[in-house]
N, C-alpha and C positions, 0 to 999 in steps of 0.2 A: 649686544648688537651694535654698540658704539654709536656713531653719528646717525645711523639709520633708525635707531630706536631711542633717540635722545629727546626727552621731554624735560627741559630745565625746571619746570614748575615743581617737579617731584621733590627735589632737594634744594631748590633755589633759596628759600627763606632760611634754611638751616645752615647753608654753607657760604652763601654769597651776600645775601641781603642783611643789612645791619640797621637800617633806619627808615621809617616812614615819615614823609614830610608833613608839616602841620596841615590840618584840614578841619573845617567846622563840624564835619560829621564824625570825626574821630574823638575818642576820649582825650581829656587834657593831658593825662599822663599815661603813656602806654608801657605796660610791664611785660609784654610778650605778644607775639603775633605769629600766625602761620598761614601760608598761602598753599592751597591744595586744589586738586581736581576730584570730581566724583566719577562714577562709572559712565556717566553720560557726557563727560568732558566739560561740564560746567565748572568754572573757576570760582572759588570762595576764599575770602579773607576772614580769618577769625582773629580778633584783637582782644587781649586780656587787659583788664584794668581793675582798680580797687572797687570795693563794694559801693563806695560813695561817688565814684567817677563814672558816670554813664552818659553816653552821647544822647543828644536830643533827636528824636525821630520827627521828621517833617510831617506836618499835617497836610496830607494830600487828599483832596476831595474824592469821595467814592466815585469810581467810574472814570476818573480823570486819566487821560492817556498822555504820557509825556516821555521824552527821551532824556536819560541822565547824561548830563555834561560834566559831572563831577569827576575831577582827576586828583590823584595823590602822587606826589613825587616819591621816587625810590632812590635810596643811596646804598651803594654796596661797597664791599672791600675793594673792588675794582669796578669802575664805571658807574653808571646811573641810568635811571629810566623813569617810567611812569605807569601807574594803573589808571585806566580810563573806563568810563561807564560804571562808576562805583555807586552802589545803591545799598543803603542800610536796610537789612531785611528783618533783623530782630535783635533784641537785647535780653540777655538772661543772667540773673544773679543767683548764685548758690553760695551761701555764706556758711563758713564753719570756722573753727578756731585756727585751722591750718592754712586757709587760703584767702585771707582777708585782702591781700594785695592783688590777687588774680581771681577774685570772686565773680567779677562781671565779664561775660563774654559777649562781644558785639560781632554779629555775623553780617558780612557784606557780599553781595554778588558782584562779580567783576566781568566786564565785557572784554577787556584786552589788557595784556601785560606787555610792555615794550622795555627792552633793556639792551644797552650797548656797553660792551666790555672794553673795546679799544677802537682806535681809528685805523687799524691796519687794513690793507686792501682785502676785499672779499673775492675769493676765487670760485666758490660755488655755493649754492643755496638749496636747501631741502625743505619742501612743504611736507608736513605730516598730515595725512588724510586717513579717512576710514570710509566704510560703506562701499568699497570696491566690489564689483561683481565677481563672484567666486567660481562661476562655471565655465569661464573661457580658458582656453589654452593659449598662452602668450607666445608671440612670434619671436621674441629675442631672449637672449640669455646673458648671464654675466659669469665671470670666473673670479673667485676671490682666493687669495693666498694669505696665510698668516703664519708668522714665525717670529722669534725674538728671544729675549733673555729676561728671566725673572730675577730680581735682585732685592734682597732685604738686608738692611744694616741695623744691628742693635748698637745703639750709642753707648758710650762709656769708655773707660780706659783699660785695655785697648778695645776699640770697637770690633764687633764680630759681624762679618758679612757672609751671607749665604747667596750664592749665585747658581741658578739652574737654567739650562738651556730649555726654552719652551719648544715643545714639538710643533713642527709646522704641518699645515694641511692645505689641500686645495679642494675647492668646492665649485661645482658647475651647476647652475640653476637657471631654468627657463621660466622666468617669472616677471618679465618686463617688456616694455615696448619703447622704442626710441623714435622720436618724431622731431620734425622741424616746424615750429610755429612762429611766424614772424621772423625776427632775427635771432631766435633762441633755439638752442638744442635742448630738448626736453625728454626726460626718461621717466615714465610712470611704471611703477611696479608694486607687487604685493610683498608682504614680509610677515614673519612671525615675530610677535612682540612679547616681551617679558611682562608687560603691564596691561596690555589691551587684550581682551578676550578675542579668541579666534572668530566668534560669531559677529564681531564688529567689522571684520574684514579690513584690518589695518594695511596701510601702504604708504607710499611716498611719491613725491614728484621732485626730480632732480633737475636743477637748472645750472647751466654754465654761467659764471659771472653773478651779477646781482640785479636781476630784474626788479623794478619797483613794484609796489603793492598792487597798483591798478593792472599792470601787465600780468602779474602772476594770477590775479583774480580772473582776468580774461582767458588765460590759458586753462585754468581749472574749469571754468564754465564751458569752454570748448570741449574739453575731454569729457565732462559730465554729459554734455549734449550728445556726443558721439556714443557714449555708453547707454544713454537713455535712462539715467537715474542720477540723483544728486550725490556728489562727492562731499563728504563732511570734512572740512578743513579746520583743524584745531591748533595749528602752530607752525612756525617757520624758524629755521636756524640757519645762520650764515657762518661760513668757515673760511679760514685762510688755506693756502696750498698744502699745509701740513695737517689739516683737519682740526685745528684749534678753533674753538668757538669765538666768534667776533661779536655777534649780536643775535638776539632772538626776540620773537614775539609769540605769545600764546593767547588764544582767543576762546571765548565761549561760543561754540558754533550755533548756527541756525539749523534746527532740526525739525521745524514745523511741529512743535510739541511732541517730539520723539516719533512722529509718524514717518519721517523720512527713511527710517531703517526698514520699513515694510514696503517701500516702493520697489517693484521688480525692474530689472534691466530690460527696457523695451526700446531699443534704438529705432528711429523712424526708417532708416535705411540699413541694408545688410552690411555688417562689418566683419563677417566670418566667411570662410570658404564654403561653397555650396554643401548643404547637408552635413555640416559639422559645427563644432563649437570652437574651432581653431581660428583665432583672430587673423584676418587678412590685413597685413600691415598697410597695404596700399589703400584699401577702402577705408580703414579706420583713420589713417592720417588725412586722407582727402576730406572726410566728413568733419573732422576736428578743425582742419585748416580752413575749410569753407566757412564754418561758424566764426572762427577767430577773425577772418578777414572781412566778413560781410554783415555780421549781426547788428553792428551799430547803425548801419545804413538802412537795413530793411526791417528790423524787428523793433517793437516798442521797448521802452525802458523797463527794466526789471522783468523781461519776458520769461526768463528761466524760473524766477521765483513764482510767477503766476502759473507756469507749467507744473512745477513740483507741487504747488498748493492744490492744483486741480487733480493731480495724480493721487494725492493723499486724502482727497475729500470723499465723503460718502457717495455711493454710486448714484443716488437720486439727484445729487447736485452737480456731478461732473458735466452733464450737457450744458448747463448754464455757463460754466467756466470755459469749456472748450469753445462754445459758441461766441462768448465774449471776446476771446482772443482772436478768433477768425475774423469777426467784424472789425476789431481794432486794426488788424493788419490790412484788411480790405480798404478801410477808410484812409489809412496811412498811405497805401500804395496809390489809390485813386487820386489822392490830393497831391502827392509829391512826384509821381512818375509820369511818363509819357503815355500811359494807357488811356486810350480814348474811349471812355465809358459814359454813355448818356444816362442822366438821372431822370429822364422823362419817359412816359409811355409812348407818346406821339411827338413828332417834331413840333417845336414851339409854335411855328406859324400855323400849322394845322389845328392845334388845340386852341389857338387864339380865336378862330372862327367859331368853334364848338362852344367855347366859354361864353362868347357874346350871345349866342342863341339861348344857352341855358340861363343866362342872367336875365334876359328879357322875359322868358317864361316864368322865372321865379318872381320877378317884380309884379307880375299880373296876379299872383296868388294873394288872397286876403289873409295874410298871416301877421302875427305879432312882430314888431320890429326886431326884437331880440332873436326870434326864430329865423327871421330873414337874414340877420347878420351871421348866425351860425351856419346856415345852409350856404350862404355866399362864400364863407371860408372854405367849405367843402369843395365848392366849384373851383375856387381859386387854386386849391391844392390838388385838384383832381388829376392832374397830369404827372404827379410825382410817382415814379416807379417804386414798387415795393422792394423791401430788402431782398426778397427772393429773386426778383428780376435782376436787380443790381448784382447780386451774387453770381447768377448765371452768366451775366455779361463779363463779370470779373474773371471767372474761370475760363471762359472762352478766350478772353484776351491773354490769359496766362498760358493757354494751350493745354489746359487740364480738362479732361472730359469727366463729367459726373453722370453716373447711371441712375437707375430707378432707386436703388438702395440708398445712395448718397442723398438724393433729393428728398426721399421720405424721411431720412434721419434728420436732415436739416430743418424740415418743417416741424419736427417734434422738439427742436432744441429749446423752445421757449417754455415748455411745460414746467421745467424746474425753476426757471427765472420768475415765472408768474404764479407759482404755487399751485399749478393745476394738479389735481389729485390723480394718482396712478390708479388705473383699473386693477382690482385684485386679479392676480394671475398673469399680469402683463410684465412682471419684473424681469423675466429673462429677455423678453423682446426689448425692454428698455435698456438693459445692459448691452445687448448686441448693437442697438442704435448708437449708444455712447461710444462703442469701439469704432464705429464708422466715423463719428465726428472727430475722433482723435486722428484717424487716418487722413481725413480731409485736411486737418490742421498740418499734419506732417508733410503731406504732398505740397502744400503751399510753401512751407518753409524750405523744403528741399529745392523747390524750383527757384525761389528767390535767392538763396545763398549759393546755388549751383553745387549742392553737396553730393548729389547722386542722381543717376538717371533711372534708378529703380527704388521702389519702396516695399516695406514689409506689410502684407495684408494680415493684420491680427484678427480680422473678422472671420476669415475662412479657416476651416480645419487644416491643420498642418502649417499655418502661417506662411503661405507661398509668397514668393517675391515676384512683383509685377513691374512692368514698365510704368514710369511716372505718369505718363499721359493717359494710361488705361484705367478705367473705373473698375470697381469690384463687380464681378459678374453676378447675375441674379441666381444662377444655378451653378453649383460646384460639381 
């Protein structure tokens, strides 16, 4: 598959890499090493050394959470680079008469591999991704042609050369979508891979030029949001105009403990033509572009990570995560925008008179000083509106109407957060309420980023599409 299915990690250490830089976590004398991936895209470095040459494992306290900042320099036959996030995972020694020099194998997990082969200009960049949704019919196609000449020369005197004309072919495939996000032309598509199982749904994102890492991440996040599931990014390759590799990076992806593979594609807004699975390019691009342009302004940091974590969590914990995200967005918007939302039940001047009367009555009671103090605090804070009231005012200011179903689900959101026990037999009702919380979250996001005028109602049978301002009806 050439550049589209190119993962340099596969044969990087064997063909290009010649030396690992010195590092305190490496053996003193390295007699061999191998860089590889496993089936879940995790990158591993195996280093061979003599039976008596073992790296020292750090004494990390049990339960201690830390981020590895350990880096190892890479030197190649051409160019150089770095391994980052290097963590020693284990040391194993198997000694026999034939393997004394390579009896010890030290295994390291690697977060990222970066390597640059030349300083030539980069004409296009390809992100390698997986976990693409497989049930959509793509709106755009590509046409590929291949032809050329095969040549093999046997050296010697005289040399013998065999030349064969390679048969050409033309292939037309509808398996991609072309979008404009920011200043970049982006093409996302599916592919068949020689190394990646079809069940992992491999694909690619093609960029013109050389967008920086932060821009590519924002584009991937925007496409993932539009699809409604996490896209697993595990590498990037940069090429010149002739398709020669200029630089690459390979990463161990974040898969939420491999639970990301089980998250279904559930976009908040419709991205297909009505009653079909054919991607509507206009809707899809609008939703992705709205997220790309507006998420930094309106959504909290690491919002998508929190969303995917909620999607992958057990059903009885989802309400706590969805409710937390909704409240975070509410507080953020109320604090930073022009929404005029009162946090009090009554106007302050009105409550001031009531407070004075209640305080006088309290002082006349023959109570312990500590009890008086606690009750006075209740009176002082008695005009604070509840989260439910503030939420209702927030939705009204946003122009989003909540019905009985949404309000009931919102009132139940704290059951998971506070450890309230579910009544046996209420599991189905609990799951349905969780669907409503997710819909509320989606409607808020779509309104803030101006992603769509309609939303998908995953609560009702058939998943109908409704106007953004309209609540879920009680009767279907």
